[in-house]
C-alpha positions as CSV (number, residue, x, y, z in Angstrom):
1,M,244.5,-140.8,-51.7
2,L,240.8,-141.7,-50.9
3,T,239.0,-143.7,-53.5
4,G,235.3,-144.8,-53.9
5,K,232.2,-143.0,-52.6
6,P,232.4,-141.3,-49.2
7,S,230.3,-142.9,-46.6
8,V,228.0,-141.0,-44.2
9,N,227.3,-142.6,-40.9
10,L,223.9,-141.6,-39.6
11,P,222.7,-142.4,-36.2
12,R,220.3,-145.4,-36.2
13,Q,217.3,-143.2,-35.2
14,A,217.9,-140.8,-38.0
15,T,218.2,-143.7,-40.5
16,R,214.9,-145.1,-39.3
17,E,213.2,-141.7,-39.6
18,L,214.5,-141.3,-43.1
19,Q,213.2,-144.7,-44.1
20,D,209.8,-144.0,-42.6
21,S,209.6,-140.7,-44.6
22,I,210.4,-142.5,-47.8
23,T,207.8,-145.1,-47.1
24,A,205.2,-142.4,-46.4
25,I,206.0,-140.6,-49.6
26,R,205.7,-143.9,-51.6
27,E,202.3,-144.5,-50.0
28,R,201.0,-141.0,-50.8
29,L,202.2,-141.5,-54.4
30,R,200.4,-144.9,-54.6
31,L,197.2,-143.4,-53.3
32,A,197.4,-140.4,-55.7
33,D,197.9,-142.9,-58.6
34,A,194.9,-144.8,-57.5
35,E,192.8,-141.6,-57.3
36,V,193.9,-140.7,-60.9
37,N,192.9,-144.1,-62.2
38,A,189.5,-143.9,-60.4
39,L,188.9,-140.5,-61.9
40,S,189.8,-141.6,-65.3
41,S,187.4,-144.5,-65.0
42,R,184.6,-142.1,-64.0
43,V,185.3,-139.8,-66.9
44,A,185.3,-142.7,-69.3
45,A,181.9,-143.8,-67.9
46,L,180.2,-140.4,-68.4
47,P,177.3,-140.5,-70.9
48,T,177.9,-138.9,-74.3
49,S,175.5,-136.5,-76.0
50,S,173.1,-137.6,-78.7
51,G,171.5,-135.5,-81.4
52,T,167.7,-135.4,-81.9
53,S,165.7,-133.7,-84.6
54,G,165.6,-130.0,-84.0
55,A,167.3,-130.2,-80.7
56,T,170.6,-131.1,-79.0
57,E,170.0,-133.4,-76.0
58,V,172.6,-134.1,-73.3
59,N,172.0,-137.2,-71.3
60,L,172.9,-136.3,-67.7
61,G,171.6,-139.5,-66.3
62,Y,168.7,-138.0,-64.3
63,V,167.8,-135.1,-66.5
64,A,168.0,-134.0,-70.2
65,A,168.9,-130.6,-71.5
66,T,167.6,-129.4,-74.9
67,D,169.0,-126.7,-77.1
68,R,166.5,-124.3,-75.6
69,G,168.3,-124.5,-72.3
70,V,165.5,-126.3,-70.5
71,V,166.2,-129.1,-68.1
72,T,163.5,-131.8,-67.7
73,N,163.3,-134.9,-65.6
74,S,162.3,-138.3,-66.6
75,A,158.6,-137.5,-65.9
76,G,158.8,-134.6,-68.4
77,N,158.6,-131.8,-65.8
78,D,160.7,-128.7,-66.0
79,A,163.6,-128.7,-63.5
80,T,164.5,-125.5,-61.7
81,I,167.9,-124.8,-63.2
82,P,168.0,-124.1,-66.9
83,L,171.2,-125.0,-68.7
84,F,172.8,-124.3,-72.0
85,S,173.2,-127.2,-74.4
86,E,176.7,-128.7,-74.5
87,T,177.6,-126.1,-77.2
88,R,176.8,-123.4,-74.6
89,A,178.6,-124.8,-71.6
90,G,177.7,-123.5,-68.2
91,L,174.7,-122.2,-66.2
92,V,172.5,-119.3,-67.3
93,P,170.3,-117.0,-65.2
94,A,166.9,-118.6,-64.7
95,G,164.6,-117.9,-67.6
96,Y,167.1,-116.3,-70.0
97,D,168.6,-118.1,-72.9
98,P,171.6,-115.9,-74.1
99,G,172.4,-118.3,-76.9
100,D,169.2,-117.2,-78.7
101,A,169.5,-115.0,-81.8
102,P,166.9,-112.3,-81.5
103,Q,163.8,-113.1,-83.5
104,A,162.3,-110.4,-85.7
105,V,158.5,-109.8,-85.7
106,T,156.7,-107.3,-87.9
107,A,153.7,-105.8,-86.0
108,A,150.2,-106.0,-87.4
109,A,146.8,-105.4,-85.9
110,S,146.9,-109.0,-84.7
111,T,150.5,-110.0,-83.8
112,D,151.7,-113.4,-82.6
113,I,155.0,-113.9,-80.7
114,D,156.3,-117.5,-80.6
115,L,158.8,-117.6,-77.7
116,S,160.1,-121.0,-78.9
117,L,161.9,-119.0,-81.6
118,G,163.7,-116.9,-79.1
119,S,163.1,-114.9,-75.9
120,A,164.6,-111.7,-77.3
121,V,162.0,-110.2,-79.7
122,A,162.7,-107.3,-82.0
123,V,159.3,-105.9,-83.0
124,D,159.1,-103.6,-86.0
125,M,156.2,-101.4,-85.1
126,A,154.9,-101.1,-88.7
127,A,151.3,-101.0,-87.3
128,S,149.5,-100.6,-84.0
129,I,149.0,-103.9,-82.2
130,T,145.4,-104.3,-81.0
131,T,145.6,-108.1,-80.4
132,L,148.9,-109.5,-79.0
133,T,149.3,-113.2,-78.5
134,I,152.4,-114.6,-76.7
135,A,152.8,-118.3,-77.2
136,A,155.2,-121.2,-76.2
137,A,156.2,-119.8,-72.9
138,R,158.3,-122.1,-70.6
139,T,157.0,-122.7,-67.1
140,A,159.3,-120.0,-65.7
141,M,161.0,-117.5,-68.0
142,R,161.6,-114.0,-69.0
143,A,161.4,-112.4,-72.4
144,L,162.5,-109.0,-73.8
145,L,160.5,-107.0,-76.3
146,Y,162.3,-104.4,-78.3
147,L,159.5,-102.2,-79.8
148,K,160.8,-100.0,-82.5
149,Q,158.6,-97.4,-84.2
150,D,158.8,-97.3,-88.0
151,G,159.6,-94.2,-90.0
152,A,156.1,-92.8,-89.5
153,G,155.8,-93.5,-85.7
154,S,152.6,-93.1,-83.7
155,K,152.1,-96.9,-83.3
156,T,150.7,-98.3,-80.1
157,V,150.2,-101.6,-78.3
158,T,147.1,-102.9,-76.6
159,W,148.4,-105.4,-74.0
160,P,146.4,-108.6,-73.3
161,A,144.8,-109.1,-69.9
162,S,147.5,-111.6,-69.0
163,V,150.1,-108.8,-68.9
164,K,150.2,-107.2,-65.5
165,W,151.9,-103.8,-64.8
166,A,152.9,-102.4,-61.4
167,G,150.2,-100.1,-60.2
168,G,147.7,-101.6,-62.6
169,S,148.4,-99.3,-65.6
170,A,150.5,-99.9,-68.7
171,P,153.1,-97.2,-69.5
172,T,152.8,-94.8,-72.3
173,L,155.1,-96.0,-75.0
174,T,157.2,-93.8,-77.2
175,T,155.5,-93.0,-80.5
176,T,158.3,-90.9,-82.0
177,A,159.5,-92.3,-85.4
178,N,162.5,-94.7,-85.3
179,R,162.6,-94.8,-81.5
180,T,162.7,-98.0,-79.4
181,D,161.1,-99.0,-76.1
182,V,162.3,-102.1,-74.2
183,I,159.9,-104.1,-72.2
184,E,160.6,-107.1,-70.0
185,L,158.0,-109.8,-69.4
186,S,158.4,-112.6,-66.8
187,T,156.2,-115.6,-65.9
188,F,156.1,-118.4,-63.4
189,D,153.0,-120.2,-64.8
190,A,153.9,-120.7,-68.5
191,G,152.4,-117.4,-69.6
192,T,149.1,-117.5,-67.9
193,T,150.3,-114.3,-66.2
194,W,153.0,-112.0,-67.4
195,F,154.6,-109.5,-65.1
196,A,155.8,-106.6,-67.1
197,R,158.2,-103.8,-66.5
198,V,159.8,-101.0,-68.5
199,V,163.5,-101.5,-69.1
200,G,163.8,-98.2,-70.9
201,L,161.9,-95.9,-73.2
202,D,162.7,-93.7,-76.1
203,F,166.0,-95.2,-77.1
204,N,167.5,-93.7,-80.3
205,A,168.2,-97.1,-81.8
């Protein structure tokens, strides 16, 4: 009867190759462990966010992102890639701030739109607008205007000279009661010039 563990006699060359393989595996594991430790140290060293009055600022080392999604450098200049705040993780298309809740504006003869309150603007066309002021534009951005006629309809908009239309003429807006027109405005010079286009007219909404 055989007792004890059976022995396997490997050729000397095979034994050496097996030992070399084990050594190589141990070295790869050691390097992987070192990389994990280094990554953990880098994560631990990342700056944390800090709250400021009326804004959420994320310290990215070289730039800071506010809750409006604008990235600025240390000199106070707008960077070219807007970001969400840390509560809106990820990149957004340049100029848009999808985290905004649409702001509501009631039209009057003189109507002011403050884009710091949101770049999606629902305008209740309770009156014809003869003087339209668009304020607080970022250096490069887009805004959407949802112009909804009231129950009486027949309201119009006189666009300021800063708003430019393709072909040089503003479109004829819908004046039917309770209908909505959607206009997009875009700027690259902080609102000195707005390039306007019709997204759609005469929505039953």
